[in-house]
N, C-alpha and C positions, 0 to 999 in steps of 0.2 A: 210725224210718227212717234209713238211712245218708245221708251227704253225700258226693258225689263232685264234685271241682272239676276242670274241664278248663281248662288254661291253654295257649292256642294263638293265635298272632297272625294266622293265616289263618282268616278267618271261616267260609269254606266247609268247611274241614277240621274246625274246632271243632264246627260244627253237624252234620257227618256223624258224628263220634264220638258226640255226644249222641243222634242218631237211632239209631245202631247199638246203643247201650246200651238205648234204649227198645224196639227191635225184639227184642233178646235178653232183654227183661223183667227187666233188672237193677233191683231194687227199691231205688231211691235217689233222693234229691233231687239233681238235676244243676245245678251252678253253672258259670258260664262267665266266663273272664277273657281279655282280649286281650293283656295285657302281664304281664311278670314282677312289676312293681310292683303292679298291680291284683290279681294272683293272691295276692301276699303279704298284701295288705289283706283280701281275701275269705277267705283261709284263717284269718287271725287272728280274724276276726269269726265265721265259721261252723264252724270246727274240723272240717274234713272227715276222714273215715276214710281216704279215698284222694284223692291228687292225681295227675292225668294231665297231664304237662307236656311241651311241646315243648322240645327241647334248645337250639335256636337261636331265641332271642327277641331283638328289638332292645332296646337299653337294658340292663336287668337280665336277663342270660341265664338259661337254665334251671338251670344248676349254682348260680349265685349266688342265684336265687330259691328253689331247693330248700333251700339252707343256711338261709336266713332263715325259711322256712316251718317247717322241722324245729326250729329254735330256738324258734319261737313255739308250735308245735303238735307236740310231740315224739311224740305217739301216732299221728300220721298216717303212712300208707305212701305213698311217692312213687314213681311209675313215670314214667321219662323216655321220651319218644317221639322218634325221630330218623330223618331221611332219610339221614344220613351212614352210612358203613360203621361198624358197631359197634366194630370193632377200633380205628378212629381215635378214637372217643369215649372209650374205656376210661381213658386217662390223666387225663381230666377228671372222672371219676366217683368220688365218695367213697361207698364201699359202706356206710358207717355212716349215710349220709343217704338214698341211693337204694336202694329195694327191688328194682327191676328196670329194665332198659333194653330197650325193644322197638323194633325197626325198624318204621317206619310201613308198610312193605310186608308185614309179618307181623302187623299189628294184628288182622285178623279171626281169625287162627289162635291167637294167643297172649294177647290181652287178657282175654277172659272167664275162662280158667283162672287167670290171675294175680289177677283181682278175686275170684273165688270162694275162692281160697286165703287171701287176706287177710281177707275178710269171715267166713270160717268158722273162722279161727284164734283 
């Protein structure tokens, strides 16, 4: 079974993403973290295939946490989630680390296709 780690500081949104993945019958062990630091620790321990991460996290932000996760778990694919205009976020995204950037408003439309592409490759 695959591991998917969701790193999101808003508990309701984090739980909604988990529930959405269950409804869509994504066959994965779903892990959750509320901070970038906690996410780095969980990723290092559990070695997820996919990390879904909020771009704006307090403390260690999404870009910084993504870099640390990728250094510790190079085989994982990281998808950043953002409420910001994706054009504004582009300068902060290292494409060698981040597999995809999805607007939270497009999550229901774009998340499952990205997950399927990663898990089937």
